[in-house]
C-alpha positions, 0 to 999 in steps of 0.5 A: 499499499505504500508508506503514506497509506498504512494497512488497517486491521479492524479489532471486530468480527461484526459483519455490520461494521465491516459493511459499514466500512465498506459503504465508505470505501474502507476495506480492512487488510486483516480482521481480528476479534479481540478477546477481552473480558466485556463485563461492565465494572461495578457501577461503571457509567454507560459511556465510560463503559463503551469507551473502555470497550473500544479501547480495549479491543483495539489495544489487545490486537494492536499488540498482536499485529504491530506496525499498522492502524488498528480499529476497535469499536463498541456500541451499547444501548442504554435505557435508564442507566441499564446497558441492554445487551443481547437478549438471552432468550425470548423472556429477556427480549420482552422485558427489554422492549417493555423498557424500550417501546413508546420511549426514548433510549441512548445509543452510545458508540465509541472508537479507538484507533491505535495508529502506526506509532501507537498513539491513540485516538479516539472518539465517542458519539451518543444517539438518542432513539425513540420507538414507538408503542409496539403490540405484543403480536408484533413483538412475537412476530419480530422475535419469531424472525430471528433478527433480535437474537444477536443484537444489543438491545434486542433490535436492528435499526438496519433491518425490520427493527426500523419499523418501531423506530419513531425518531432518531436524533444523531448518527444512524451508522452509530446506532447500526455500530460505527459512527462513519463521519467520526471514524472517517475523520480518524482514519484520515488523520491517521494517514489512511488514504480514504479516496484511494481508488 
């Protein structure tokens, strides 16, 4: 690639993050999921947790790959101070939507980029999402679709879950899993040629 356009390793196995990067013409040269403990700390604020996860993912992979750019990211759905992970089962999914439906919640995304020199660059983006009221029959059908099973907060804004989204204030791509405007700036500032053909 040349010294002026460093190679990039994505510290995530998320197909959504890979698709988001591809949508702006960025194809990582390597993908390596970070093996870290993702348990929130006792009384750890959601924003601090998301930033820590993004940083730890990037740092763990940076130690393995050396002199390349390493991009780590994390996204959390937060309502009433509670971080909603992936639903464990149908009951947990229903519990989550009892909290989410008919009200506003936050989606917090953090990005951590380690340069070739080991210097870290980071950002955090908060988006507010309002879901409409949802009938039990709709929730049953949504769960049966299989889409909620591997999604934080139990819904995919880029999928059928979009039918529940009444309003969004902030970055759509951050809700999907990676804030593209901010990530693009970090990558460009670190020397990655975003407009190469």
